[in-house]
N, C-alpha and C positions, 0 to 999 in steps of 0.2 A: 036366504043369503048363503049360498054353498061355493066355497072355492074350487078350482079345478083341481080333481084328484084323478091321474090318468089310469085308465084300465083299458089295455088294448092287447090285441094280438097280432104279432107281426107274420106275415105271409110273404116269406122271402121269395116263393116262387113266383109270385104275381106282382110282386113290387107295389104291395097295398097293405093297408093296415083295417082292422075292423075295432070300431069302439063298441064297448060293451053295454052302453045305455043309449041307443041311437047315437047321436053325435055329440060326444061329451065336451066337444069344443064350443058349442053353444052355451054351455053352463059357465063359462068365464064371464060372460056378460051379465052382471049381477041385477042391473036395471035396464030394461030395455028401452031403447030409443035415447034422445037427448034429453038431458036435466039441466036444471040450472046449477052454476057453480056453487051457490049457497046451499043447494040440497046435498051436496057430496060429503060423506061421512066416512070416516076410517073404518075399515072392514075388521080390523083386529089390532091388539096392540103388538103383535109380533110382525105385522105387515109393514112394508116401506111403501110410501106413496111416489109415485114417479109420474110426472106430467110431460106430454109430448103434444105440440100444437101440429094438428094436421088439417089445414083449411086451403081452400082453392085448388084441390088436387086435379080438378077439371080444367084449370085455366092454363092453356097452351102458352109455353115461354116464361111464366113467372116462376114456377117451381118444378121444371120438367124433371122427370125421374123420381120424384119424391116418393111415391108407392113403393118403387123398387127399392130404394135405399133404406126406407122404412122396414120393409121386409128383412132385408139384411141386418139391419140393427137389432130386431126382435130376435132372430135367430142367434145373433151373438150373445144376447142377454140369456137366453135359454142354455146355451151351449157353455158358458161361463158360470152358470150358477152353481152354488154349491148347497142351494136349498132355500135360500132367503124367500120368504112369502112376499109377493110383488102384488100391489094394488096400482094397476096403470090406469091413469086419467088422460083420455084423450080430449083435447080441446079442438073443437071441429065446427062445420057449419052443416046445414041440411043437405047441401049438393054434394059434400064430401063423405057424408055419414056412411052410406051403404058401401062405398069403395074401401073406407078404412076398415070396416067391419070384416068384410070378405078379406083383406090383406091380412087381419090377425088371424083368421081362421086358416088361410092358407099358409102363413108362417109356422103356425103350430104343427100343421100336417106335415109341412116339408121338413122341419126339423125331427119330428118323429121318425119319418121314412128315412131321411139321411143317416140319423144316428143308427138306426138297425143296421145299415149297411156298412157304417164305418167299424162298428164294433164287432169283434171277433168271438163267437162262443155266446150260446144263450145266457150265461152267467153275466156277462159283461152287459148283454143288453138291458136286462132286468136291473142291473146296479144303476145303468145310466138314467132308467125310467124313473127309479125312486128320488133322483136328486133333481129331477124337473121341479121348477118350483110351484108351490100353491100360487095360483095366478088368478086375478079377477080384473075385470076392466069395466070401466064406467066412461060414459061419454058425456061431454060438457058443451053447450051451446056457446061459442064465442060470444054472441050477442048478449048473453046472459051477464057476461063481465062487461063488456064495452058500454053497455047502456047506462051503467052506474058511474062511468068515469068519462063520459062522452066531452065534457068541458075541459077536463084535463089532457085528454088524447090531443082534441083540437088545439090547446095551447102548445102542446109538446112538438107536434108534427113540423110546423115551419122553423122551430128552433133547433131541433136534433135531427132532422133529416132533409135529404134534398126533395122537398114536396113536389117539385115541379119537374123532376128527373124521369122521363118517360121510357127510357131504354138504358141497359147496363153502362156505366162510366169508367174509364181506365183511369186509375189513379197510381201515379209514381211513388213508389215506397223509398228509393235513396238515391245517392248521387251515382250509383252505376245502372240507373234507368230501370230497375227492378220494378215491375208494375203487378198490381192487382186489379182484376175486373170486379168492380164494385156494383152489386145488383141494384136494380131500381126498386126492389121489392120492400125495402126498409121504410118506404112511406106507407105502408099497410097497417092497419089497426092492431094487428096480432104482436107487432114489435114495439108496442107501449103499454102493454098490460101488466108486465112482469113487477113494476114497482108496487103495484096494488093487490098482489096475491094474497097477502095478509087479509085485507078486507073482502076480497073476493071468494076465498075459502073460509068462512068463518068457523066451520067445525073440524078444520085440520090444524095440527100444530107444526108439522114439518112437511116439507116437499122437496124432492129432487127434480130438476126440469132437465131435459135433454134435447137437443136439437135430433132431427131425424137421421141426419149423415154422420152416425156414429157407429164405431165397432168396438163392442164392449168385450175386454178380455179378462175381466176380474168380477167376482161375485159383487153386486152393488150394494150389498148390505155391509160390505168393508167400508166402501166410501159414504154411505149414510150414517156411520158412526162418527164421523168428522163433526156432525151436528152436536153430538153429546160432547165433544172435546172442546167445542167452541167456549170462549168466555161469555160472561153476562152480557157484555155490550155488543157481542159479535153476530151480526142478524143473518150475513149474507156470506156465503163461502164460494168463491168464485176465482179462476185461474187468470193470469196475466195473458195478455194478447202475445202472441209469438210472431204474427206476420209482420207486425209494424207498419199497418196501414195509417196509423196517426203518429209515428215516430217523430215527424218534423213538428207537429203540432205540440207532443210532449217537450221537445227541446225549446220551442217558441215561448211556452207558458213557463217553463224552468227559468229562462231567462229573464222573464218579469220579476222574479224574486217578491213574490206577492206575500204578504206577512201572515196570511190565513193558511197557507199551504202547508200541509204538516207532512208531507211525503219527501223524502230525502231526494230521491231520483224518481221522476214522474214515469210512468208507464199506462199503458191502456189495458182494456180487460176485454175478456171474450165471454160471451153468455151461452156458449154450446153447452156447457155443463154447470149447472148452478145449483146450490144448496140452499134452502130458504128456512129459517126459523119464523114461521108465520105468527106464533104466538108473540114473539118478540117484537115483530114488525108492527102487531096491532098495539103494543102497550109502550113502545119506545117513543117519548113525546117529540124527541129531537127529529127521529125519523118521520113520525106522522105530521109534523109541521111541514117537512119537506115535500110532501105528496098533495099538498092543497092547490088548488088553482092559484095561478099568478106566482107560484114558488119556484116554477121551473125556468121562467124567464129570467126571475130574479138572481137565481144561481148562476146561469152563464153570464149575466150581466156584472156580477162581482169579480169575476175573471177579466173583465175588460175585453171580452172577445166577441162582441156583438156583431163585429165585421168579418168573423171567421164563420165558414159553413161546416157544421157539424153533420154527420152523414150516417151514423149508426144507430140512430134512434135511442132506445133505453139504455143501451150499450154505452154510448158517450155519455148520457146522464149519472149512470153509475159511476163512471170514470171521474166526472168532476166532483160528485158527492164524495168517492174514496179519497181524493186528494185533499179536500177539507176536513173529512171525517174519518180518517182511516180506521178509528177503533170501532166503527159499524161493520167493518169487514174483516173477513179472514182469508188469506190468499191461499187458494188451493194448489198443491204440488202439480207441477206441470204434467206429471206422468198420467194424471187423471183426466187431461185435455191436451193432448198431442195433437197440434195443429198441422196436418200433413198437406200444407200448401206447398206450390213449387218452389216458392220464394218465402224464405223464413229469415227475417233480420234477427229474432231472438229464439233459435232453436232450442227446443227441449232435448237434452242429451240423455235421456232415460228411455227404458222399455216402456211402451205405452200401456197403461191399464185401461184407458179408453182411448182410441185412435178417432180424431175429427178429420173427416176426408174432405170437407169444404167442397171442392168442385165437383165430386162425384155426384152429386146432387141434381147436377145440370146435365148430366151424360145420359141421356135416356137409352 
């Protein structure tokens, strides 16, 4: 098992690069093909584990442009790296595997070529090469996760998504008629697996998950350190929603003055950037009890909102859990998930360390 150590010669005159040991990019894939989530292990104590879901890349209209935006994100990770070793875990499917594999190789190659031309002087090029992160990649079959939580997913779907929505829906955000085009993709299995990551990856202790439509502007090792600063009870580190797609719902529940709600002013969450302490998720009894079958309906019913349609799958479940048990969560500073939607009800006024481009993923 060898992480990627780059060794290459830049040929400026022909706009190309030669790798010294055949194509060294192939060495980032430490285990060939798809594996089960419960087979994934840490590469080393100095590596950070980052998971990205990349499925249905061949389905026209569902997530158009996902490979393009994924490539942009990967190059932004490389460019912002200060050397933190990365173990990238791609949750994917058989039909998407080869395209995602190729996208990673292309992104590495493009980064190396583009960096060579951006840097002036051979010393600068060599300096930049040496801070390219040690980088490994593993592919996990989505089905290896969903098969173990089929009952829970099937329970969650009609409660936390518009399961019968067959095309995108326009949602009004505020009294000024600001709107958000809400995708019909949120009824897919992949949007219901995050609550179970602790059990799905039994050999990992910590995990950072990223949406594919991000632009990273800071070394991700800095973000990963948030897990070490979390309290004993804090299992999940996540940013507030800035778009305000559920702002009216927050006001509605706030007005009910439910005695078990522990958050003073209610807000929604965004799952584009999330840190999970997997070991805590496996051992915290309160959390474990809430990811059992029949508990998902019970949580929503406690709020007396069975008549309300929730739309954002696991994101809405996390929100309801946070309102009742805020000690299980740590709120991530907004600069780590600046949600660059055209309409922002709760904008982040800080320079982004991660820019969440949202709509860019649908622009092929």
